[in-house]
C-alpha positions, -999 to +999 in steps of 0.1 A: -204+173-643-199+192-611-201+176-577-233+195-570-249+183-601-237+147-594-253+149-558-285+162-572-288+133-596-284+107-570-319+111-556-342+132-537-335+144-503-359+148-474-365+186-483-373+179-520-397+151-510-415+174-486-417+201-513-431+176-537-457+165-512-466+200-504-471+207-541-497+179-541-513+189-509-548+189-525-546+151-522-517+143-499-535+160-469-566+140-472-545+109-478-524+116-447-558+120-426-569+086-440-537+071-431-541+082-395-576+067-395-562+034-410-534+034-384-560+038-356-582+010-369-551-014-373-540-008-338-575-014-325-578-047-344-544-058-333-554-052-295-587-068-301-573-100-317-542-103-296-541-139-280-578-145-286-571-179-303-550-191-273-575-179-248-604-195-266-587-229-267-578-228-231-614-218-223-627-247-243-605-273-226-615-260-192-653-258-200-653-293-216-635-308-186-661-292-162-691-305-182-677-341-184-675-339-148-711-328-146-702-295-130-721-269-151-717-243-122-680-243-128-683-243-166-704-211-163-681-196-139-651-202-162-670-186-191-680-155-169-645-151-157-628-153-192-625-121-213-629-136-247-659-136-272-661-174-270-673-171-234-704-153-244-711-181-271-707-207-244-729-190-219-755-188-244-752-224-252-751-235-217-784-217-209-803-242-231-808-278-221-830-307-235-835-291-268-829-307-302-794-308-315-805-287-346-819-260-322-787-260-300-766-256-332-787-228-344-784-210-311-745-214-311-743-204-348-762-172-341-741-163-310-709-172-329-720-151-360-726-120-336-692-125-320-673-127-353-692-096-365-682-077-334-645-087-340-647-073-375-663-039-365-645-011-382-626-034-405-646-023-435-631+012-430-596-001-436-607-018-467-626+013-480-594+034-473-574+008-494-598+011-523-604+048-523-567+059-519-557+052-555-587+071-568-578+101-546-543+100-559-556+098-594-576+129-588-545+147-577-527+133-609-554+149-632-554+181-612-516+183-615-520+178-654-547+204-656-524+229-638-496+221-663-518+229-693-531+259-675-496+272-671-489+265-707-519+284-718-509+315-696-473+315-706-482+310-743-453+286-746-444+250-738-414+234-723-403+215-692-398+245-670-435+255-676-451+222-668-427+209-641-447+221-612-478+206-624-461+173-632-444+170-598-477+177-581-493+149-602-465+124-595-466+132-558-503+126-556-501+093-575-472+081-552-490+090-520-524+074-532-506+041-541-485+040-510-516+044-487-536+019-509-507-008-506-504-005-469-541-004-461-551-034-484-522-054-472-533-052-435-570-055-445-563-088-462-543-100-432-569-091-408-595-108-429-575-141-427-569-136-391-605-131-383-612-163-405-588-183-385-604-171-351-640-178-365-628-215-372-615-217-336-649-206-324-667-231-348-647-261-336-649-252-299-688-250-303-687-283-319-667-298-289-692-282-265-721-299-283-703-331-283-695-329-246-732-320-238-745-349-258-720-373-242-732-362-207-769-365-214-765-399-229-740-413-206-757-402-173-795-404-172-794-396-135-780-363-144-815-353-157-830-354-122-805-330-109-815-303-134-838-274-125-874-276-137-871-247-160-841-264-177-856-298-181-884-286-205-862-271-231-864-235-219-833-213-213-821-202-179-822-165-172-792-147-186 
């Protein structure tokens, strides 16, 4: 075996890989575009979720401290000054006073559900790309095999040389589809777990807010006299 043949047997070089991808361009190009979309969504999600759990815990601690000190003005100011979805949930909860515990929990649950849904906005596209990519690759595989049989029919004979181009296209499409699917689904599942953990932080923070409000109302009856009239009758303050 010559040195050149030995070098060729060791693996594919960049030029050969690009050639195979170009042969399967019918599916490789759409998969490349989907990869760009998936990357954009991934970056968006990472920026959106970065440090959100830490900021939410800090906001909860500060707001609870202010409520225990009967300082609702400071509590609202902290929520308005903090850039985190939990601040909007707290503001919605602090607008309501003297309502049943079940009603307050319902208000917080609705606000929390809206915040979590907003955090997941666009995530479904990443999951869809991960699910569709193997089928796009499979389409390229079938198309490559069809080309192989078509070439055999035109040549009137078989052999590896006749079907090599079609088979290469089929394998390139399969590999590209699987690669995109593996990466997209891996990040999709990780982001789902990450969003679930953040939703748990929101839930525990809302529970602490309710407990603090109940503590203040039960421990300091005089505090009721300091509330505005529109708050004392179970109606929300203006947003």
